[in-house]
ChimeraX commands (.cxc) that place a marker at each C-alpha (Angstrom):
marker #1 position -183.52,-12.49,111.48 radius 0.5
marker #1 position -186.50,-10.27,112.30 radius 0.5
marker #1 position -186.99,-9.22,115.90 radius 0.5
marker #1 position -190.48,-8.37,117.02 radius 0.5
marker #1 position -190.82,-5.33,119.19 radius 0.5
marker #1 position -194.05,-6.51,120.84 radius 0.5
marker #1 position -194.59,-10.23,121.35 radius 0.5
marker #1 position -197.46,-11.63,123.38 radius 0.5
marker #1 position -197.83,-15.32,124.17 radius 0.5
marker #1 position -201.33,-16.44,125.13 radius 0.5
marker #1 position -201.51,-19.76,126.97 radius 0.5
marker #1 position -205.12,-20.87,126.71 radius 0.5
marker #1 position -206.01,-24.02,128.60 radius 0.5
marker #1 position -207.89,-24.54,131.86 radius 0.5
marker #1 position -206.35,-21.25,132.97 radius 0.5
marker #1 position -205.24,-18.28,130.94 radius 0.5
marker #1 position -201.77,-16.75,131.04 radius 0.5
marker #1 position -200.14,-14.01,129.01 radius 0.5
marker #1 position -196.43,-13.25,128.81 radius 0.5
marker #1 position -195.28,-10.16,126.97 radius 0.5
marker #1 position -192.01,-8.81,125.71 radius 0.5
marker #1 position -191.42,-5.26,124.53 radius 0.5
marker #1 position -188.18,-4.40,122.75 radius 0.5
marker #1 position -186.54,-7.61,123.94 radius 0.5
marker #1 position -187.20,-7.09,127.65 radius 0.5
marker #1 position -189.77,-9.22,129.45 radius 0.5
marker #1 position -192.05,-6.65,131.05 radius 0.5
marker #1 position -195.38,-8.35,131.50 radius 0.5
marker #1 position -196.74,-11.49,133.01 radius 0.5
marker #1 position -200.48,-11.80,133.54 radius 0.5
marker #1 position -202.15,-14.97,134.71 radius 0.5
marker #1 position -205.71,-15.87,135.45 radius 0.5
marker #1 position -204.50,-18.72,137.66 radius 0.5
marker #1 position -204.87,-18.40,141.39 radius 0.5
marker #1 position -207.27,-15.87,142.84 radius 0.5
marker #1 position -207.93,-13.88,139.66 radius 0.5
marker #1 position -209.53,-16.41,137.35 radius 0.5
marker #1 position -211.36,-15.51,134.19 radius 0.5
marker #1 position -214.06,-17.88,132.97 radius 0.5
marker #1 position -212.39,-21.22,132.33 radius 0.5
marker #1 position -213.30,-24.91,132.53 radius 0.5
marker #1 position -215.12,-25.38,135.86 radius 0.5
marker #1 position -213.78,-22.31,137.73 radius 0.5
marker #1 position -215.86,-19.31,138.67 radius 0.5
marker #1 position -214.13,-16.60,136.67 radius 0.5
marker #1 position -213.97,-13.02,137.83 radius 0.5
marker #1 position -216.32,-13.15,140.78 radius 0.5
marker #1 position -217.80,-10.31,142.81 radius 0.5
marker #1 position -217.09,-11.14,146.47 radius 0.5
marker #1 position -220.61,-9.94,147.27 radius 0.5
marker #1 position -221.94,-13.08,145.60 radius 0.5
marker #1 position -220.14,-15.19,148.18 radius 0.5
marker #1 position -221.61,-13.15,151.03 radius 0.5
marker #1 position -225.07,-13.52,149.51 radius 0.5
marker #1 position -224.67,-17.29,149.27 radius 0.5
marker #1 position -223.55,-17.45,152.89 radius 0.5
marker #1 position -226.25,-15.15,154.29 radius 0.5
marker #1 position -229.31,-15.76,152.12 radius 0.5
marker #1 position -228.71,-19.36,151.05 radius 0.5
marker #1 position -226.80,-20.55,154.14 radius 0.5
marker #1 position -223.86,-21.93,152.13 radius 0.5
marker #1 position -220.83,-22.94,154.17 radius 0.5
marker #1 position -217.22,-22.76,153.00 radius 0.5
marker #1 position -217.24,-26.30,151.59 radius 0.5
marker #1 position -220.39,-25.62,149.55 radius 0.5
marker #1 position -218.95,-22.38,148.18 radius 0.5
marker #1 position -215.65,-24.11,147.34 radius 0.5
marker #1 position -217.50,-26.84,145.43 radius 0.5
marker #1 position -219.61,-24.30,143.54 radius 0.5
marker #1 position -216.74,-21.94,142.72 radius 0.5
marker #1 position -214.08,-24.56,141.93 radius 0.5
marker #1 position -216.11,-27.33,140.26 radius 0.5
marker #1 position -219.53,-26.16,139.09 radius 0.5
marker #1 position -218.83,-22.74,137.59 radius 0.5
marker #1 position -217.03,-21.35,134.55 radius 0.5
marker #1 position -217.75,-22.94,131.19 radius 0.5
marker #1 position -219.60,-25.77,132.92 radius 0.5
marker #1 position -221.80,-23.39,134.89 radius 0.5
marker #1 position -222.65,-21.22,131.89 radius 0.5
marker #1 position -223.24,-24.10,129.49 radius 0.5
marker #1 position -224.83,-26.55,131.91 radius 0.5
marker #1 position -223.06,-29.16,129.80 radius 0.5
marker #1 position -219.27,-29.31,130.15 radius 0.5
marker #1 position -216.14,-27.40,131.06 radius 0.5
marker #1 position -214.34,-28.82,128.02 radius 0.5
marker #1 position -214.12,-26.46,125.04 radius 0.5
marker #1 position -214.15,-29.40,122.61 radius 0.5
marker #1 position -217.53,-30.56,123.94 radius 0.5
marker #1 position -218.89,-27.02,123.81 radius 0.5
marker #1 position -217.72,-26.47,120.23 radius 0.5
marker #1 position -219.53,-29.66,119.17 radius 0.5
marker #1 position -222.69,-28.75,121.06 radius 0.5
marker #1 position -222.62,-25.20,119.72 radius 0.5
marker #1 position -222.31,-26.48,116.15 radius 0.5
marker #1 position -225.46,-28.55,116.79 radius 0.5
marker #1 position -227.37,-25.44,117.90 radius 0.5
marker #1 position -226.95,-25.53,121.68 radius 0.5
marker #1 position -227.38,-21.87,122.66 radius 0.5
marker #1 position -225.89,-22.25,126.15 radius 0.5
marker #1 position -222.76,-23.90,124.73 radius 0.5
marker #1 position -222.41,-20.99,122.29 radius 0.5
marker #1 position -222.92,-18.51,125.13 radius 0.5
marker #1 position -220.21,-20.21,127.21 radius 0.5
marker #1 position -217.76,-20.02,124.30 radius 0.5
marker #1 position -218.64,-16.37,123.68 radius 0.5
marker #1 position -218.09,-15.51,127.36 radius 0.5
marker #1 position -214.77,-17.40,127.31 radius 0.5
marker #1 position -213.60,-15.52,124.21 radius 0.5
marker #1 position -214.71,-12.19,125.69 radius 0.5
marker #1 position -212.70,-12.91,128.83 radius 0.5
marker #1 position -209.57,-13.70,126.83 radius 0.5
marker #1 position -210.05,-10.50,124.82 radius 0.5
marker #1 position -210.36,-8.47,128.04 radius 0.5
marker #1 position -207.05,-9.81,129.34 radius 0.5
marker #1 position -205.51,-9.34,125.90 radius 0.5
marker #1 position -206.62,-5.70,125.85 radius 0.5
marker #1 position -205.03,-5.08,129.24 radius 0.5
marker #1 position -201.79,-6.64,128.01 radius 0.5
marker #1 position -201.78,-4.58,124.82 radius 0.5
marker #1 position -202.01,-1.37,126.82 radius 0.5
marker #1 position -199.06,-2.45,128.97 radius 0.5
marker #1 position -196.96,-3.53,125.97 radius 0.5
marker #1 position -197.79,-0.48,123.89 radius 0.5
marker #1 position -198.62,-2.45,120.76 radius 0.5
marker #1 position -198.55,-5.90,119.25 radius 0.5
marker #1 position -196.47,-7.48,116.50 radius 0.5
marker #1 position -197.03,-11.17,117.27 radius 0.5
marker #1 position -199.73,-13.02,119.20 radius 0.5
marker #1 position -198.75,-16.65,119.76 radius 0.5
marker #1 position -201.34,-19.11,121.06 radius 0.5
marker #1 position -200.16,-22.05,123.17 radius 0.5
marker #1 position -201.78,-24.59,125.49 radius 0.5
marker #1 position -204.37,-27.17,124.52 radius 0.5
marker #1 position -207.14,-24.73,123.64 radius 0.5
marker #1 position -204.78,-22.18,122.12 radius 0.5
marker #1 position -203.17,-24.77,119.89 radius 0.5
marker #1 position -206.21,-26.84,118.95 radius 0.5
marker #1 position -209.26,-24.57,118.81 radius 0.5
marker #1 position -209.45,-22.53,115.63 radius 0.5
marker #1 position -212.82,-21.22,116.85 radius 0.5
marker #1 position -211.31,-19.70,120.00 radius 0.5
marker #1 position -208.31,-18.29,118.13 radius 0.5
marker #1 position -210.57,-16.75,115.47 radius 0.5
marker #1 position -212.88,-15.26,118.09 radius 0.5
marker #1 position -209.99,-13.76,120.04 radius 0.5
marker #1 position -208.37,-12.29,116.92 radius 0.5
marker #1 position -211.55,-10.88,115.39 radius 0.5
marker #1 position -211.11,-7.15,114.88 radius 0.5
marker #1 position -207.39,-7.13,115.74 radius 0.5
marker #1 position -206.24,-6.79,112.12 radius 0.5
marker #1 position -205.42,-3.09,112.59 radius 0.5
marker #1 position -202.91,-3.78,115.32 radius 0.5
marker link #1:1,2 radius 0.2
marker link #1:2,3 radius 0.2
marker link #1:3,4 radius 0.2
marker link #1:4,5 radius 0.2
marker link #1:5,6 radius 0.2
marker link #1:6,7 radius 0.2
marker link #1:7,8 radius 0.2
marker link #1:8,9 radius 0.2
marker link #1:9,10 radius 0.2
marker link #1:10,11 radius 0.2
marker link #1:11,12 radius 0.2
marker link #1:12,13 radius 0.2
marker link #1:13,14 radius 0.2
marker link #1:14,15 radius 0.2
marker link #1:15,16 radius 0.2
marker link #1:16,17 radius 0.2
marker link #1:17,18 radius 0.2
marker link #1:18,19 radius 0.2
marker link #1:19,20 radius 0.2
marker link #1:20,21 radius 0.2
marker link #1:21,22 radius 0.2
marker link #1:22,23 radius 0.2
marker link #1:23,24 radius 0.2
marker link #1:24,25 radius 0.2
marker link #1:25,26 radius 0.2
marker link #1:26,27 radius 0.2
marker link #1:27,28 radius 0.2
marker link #1:28,29 radius 0.2
marker link #1:29,30 radius 0.2
marker link #1:30,31 radius 0.2
marker link #1:31,32 radius 0.2
marker link #1:32,33 radius 0.2
marker link #1:33,34 radius 0.2
marker link #1:34,35 radius 0.2
marker link #1:35,36 radius 0.2
marker link #1:36,37 radius 0.2
marker link #1:37,38 radius 0.2
marker link #1:38,39 radius 0.2
marker link #1:39,40 radius 0.2
marker link #1:40,41 radius 0.2
marker link #1:41,42 radius 0.2
marker link #1:42,43 radius 0.2
marker link #1:43,44 radius 0.2
marker link #1:44,45 radius 0.2
marker link #1:45,46 radius 0.2
marker link #1:46,47 radius 0.2
marker link #1:47,48 radius 0.2
marker link #1:48,49 radius 0.2
marker link #1:49,50 radius 0.2
marker link #1:50,51 radius 0.2
marker link #1:51,52 radius 0.2
marker link #1:52,53 radius 0.2
marker link #1:53,54 radius 0.2
marker link #1:54,55 radius 0.2
marker link #1:55,56 radius 0.2
marker link #1:56,57 radius 0.2
marker link #1:57,58 radius 0.2
marker link #1:58,59 radius 0.2
marker link #1:59,60 radius 0.2
marker link #1:60,61 radius 0.2
marker link #1:61,62 radius 0.2
marker link #1:62,63 radius 0.2
marker link #1:63,64 radius 0.2
marker link #1:64,65 radius 0.2
marker link #1:65,66 radius 0.2
marker link #1:66,67 radius 0.2
marker link #1:67,68 radius 0.2
marker link #1:68,69 radius 0.2
marker link #1:69,70 radius 0.2
marker link #1:70,71 radius 0.2
marker link #1:71,72 radius 0.2
marker link #1:72,73 radius 0.2
marker link #1:73,74 radius 0.2
marker link #1:74,75 radius 0.2
marker link #1:75,76 radius 0.2
marker link #1:76,77 radius 0.2
marker link #1:77,78 radius 0.2
marker link #1:78,79 radius 0.2
marker link #1:79,80 radius 0.2
marker link #1:80,81 radius 0.2
marker link #1:81,82 radius 0.2
marker link #1:82,83 radius 0.2
marker link #1:83,84 radius 0.2
marker link #1:84,85 radius 0.2
marker link #1:85,86 radius 0.2
marker link #1:86,87 radius 0.2
marker link #1:87,88 radius 0.2
marker link #1:88,89 radius 0.2
marker link #1:89,90 radius 0.2
marker link #1:90,91 radius 0.2
marker link #1:91,92 radius 0.2
marker link #1:92,93 radius 0.2
marker link #1:93,94 radius 0.2
marker link #1:94,95 radius 0.2
marker link #1:95,96 radius 0.2
marker link #1:96,97 radius 0.2
marker link #1:97,98 radius 0.2
marker link #1:98,99 radius 0.2
marker link #1:99,100 radius 0.2
marker link #1:100,101 radius 0.2
marker link #1:101,102 radius 0.2
marker link #1:102,103 radius 0.2
marker link #1:103,104 radius 0.2
marker link #1:104,105 radius 0.2
marker link #1:105,106 radius 0.2
marker link #1:106,107 radius 0.2
marker link #1:107,108 radius 0.2
marker link #1:108,109 radius 0.2
marker link #1:109,110 radius 0.2
marker link #1:110,111 radius 0.2
marker link #1:111,112 radius 0.2
marker link #1:112,113 radius 0.2
marker link #1:113,114 radius 0.2
marker link #1:114,115 radius 0.2
marker link #1:115,116 radius 0.2
marker link #1:116,117 radius 0.2
marker link #1:117,118 radius 0.2
marker link #1:118,119 radius 0.2
marker link #1:119,120 radius 0.2
marker link #1:120,121 radius 0.2
marker link #1:121,122 radius 0.2
marker link #1:122,123 radius 0.2
marker link #1:123,124 radius 0.2
marker link #1:124,125 radius 0.2
marker link #1:125,126 radius 0.2
marker link #1:126,127 radius 0.2
marker link #1:127,128 radius 0.2
marker link #1:128,129 radius 0.2
marker link #1:129,130 radius 0.2
marker link #1:130,131 radius 0.2
marker link #1:131,132 radius 0.2
marker link #1:132,133 radius 0.2
marker link #1:133,134 radius 0.2
marker link #1:134,135 radius 0.2
marker link #1:135,136 radius 0.2
marker link #1:136,137 radius 0.2
marker link #1:137,138 radius 0.2
marker link #1:138,139 radius 0.2
marker link #1:139,140 radius 0.2
marker link #1:140,141 radius 0.2
marker link #1:141,142 radius 0.2
marker link #1:142,143 radius 0.2
marker link #1:143,144 radius 0.2
marker link #1:144,145 radius 0.2
marker link #1:145,146 radius 0.2
marker link #1:146,147 radius 0.2
marker link #1:147,148 radius 0.2
marker link #1:148,149 radius 0.2
marker link #1:149,150 radius 0.2
marker link #1:150,151 radius 0.2
marker link #1:151,152 radius 0.2
view
């Protein structure tokens, strides 16, 4: 039986989570759930807090308006203007919708940023396992994430 020195599991669904193991010891757990969210379905992604202050001061948004915007009208939906569902965006992108393609590109870039941070912490990579609905079912996302990683 072959043991992998560096194993990284990428759970890609509405949130993103990485779990890493180096030399058999779990040493890494990174999640975009909670207050550090990368671009996902309808969530805001990594968000500069100054944006919230601007919305409150210049646009007179209250907490409920900001919560609605950040939690339900942002992320893939906000970028694409179409949907927070990767399946819908893949279809729209294949039909030439530029905003759907942009949303997918931003999503992939966010996953790659988290992946890069995990690789530094693990010190290498032998296996990258995709799980979750998007990770399991979207060859486009998996291919985009893995592009250029062949040398690892």
